[in-house]
N, C-alpha and C positions, 0 to 999 in steps of 0.2 A: 875269349880263349877258344881255341880248337884245340883237338887232343888227336895222336897219331897211337894207333892200336901197336902196343909190341908183345901182345899174347898171341898165341895162334889164331884165337878167337873169342871176341865178347858178346855178349846179345844186349845190345844197348835201348834203352826206351827213350822214344822222341817225346815232345811236349805234349803229343797227343795221346800218350800211352803205348804208342803201337812199339811192337820190337822188331829190331833190325840185327842181321847177322853181320859184324864186321871182322875183318879178318886182318892178319898183321899188315901193317902199312896203311890200313884205311883212316882217312881221316873223319873224325865226328866232330861237326862244329857245335853241338849242343848236348850237355850231359847235366841230369837232375843233380841236386848236391850231394844226395845220399851216393850215387854210383859214382860222380866224380871224386870225393874223398876216399872212398873207398879203392878204387879202381886204382888211384895214383898211390895210394899207401901199398898195395900190393903188386906196383909195378905194372899192372896190366896195360897202361897208357901213360903217355907224357905228354904234358903241355907244349904246345907250338903256336907261334904266332896265327893271328886268325887270317891273314890273307894268304892265300896261295901264291907263289911268284908266278905264275903263268895267268892267273884271274887278275893279279894287281898291273901286269905288263898290260893285257887285253883292256882294263878299264882306264887306263893312264892317257890322258887328254893326246898325249904324244903318238900313241899307237892310231888314234883316229878313230875308236870304237867305244861301245858300252859294253864289250865283251861278248861271247858267244851267246849265238841264238839257243835257247832251249829247243829240242826237239819236238814234235808233236808225241801225244801218247801212244801213236800207232806207226812211229816209226820203229826201224829195227833196232835190235839190242846194239849193235854194232855203233849207230848213230848215238845212240844214249851212253855208251862207253867212250865214244869220241868227247863227248859233251863234258862227260865227268872228269876226264884227263885233262881236258882244259881247265879244269877247276882246281886241279891238284891231285884227284885220285890216281891209284893204280889202275891202267886201262886193263891189263889182264886180270884183275879181281873184279871188276865191274862187268867184264864179260862172263867169267864164271857165274857171277852172283845172276846176271840176267837170263842166262842159258837156265837156272834153275827156277828162278822165280822174276819175271821181267816187271812185275807189279813192285816188288820190293825194291827193284831196282829204279825206277821211277819216284818211287816214295822218297827213298835217299836224296835224289838227286833235285826233285820237282820241287 
């Protein structure tokens, strides 16, 4: 299950324990059980289908591809934002995050 952020901002821990700033509308693909239960109860996130529509269409055999290619770590923030948007993330939010901290953007999408 994936989760859409409904609060203005949450700080989510990934599986490795790193923190990620996730703004309203962002998609979080994994939450630990404590964060998940509490955030759902407080209405900070909502459960959504795991497969973003853009990614599902790109990965389908009818589309003829295996999905978008991940940019190189040295690629500009705009390329990473385009890649994230193809996975169902909000491009403008990714651009804002990347301008503040490109490595956090790469960690989120990489």
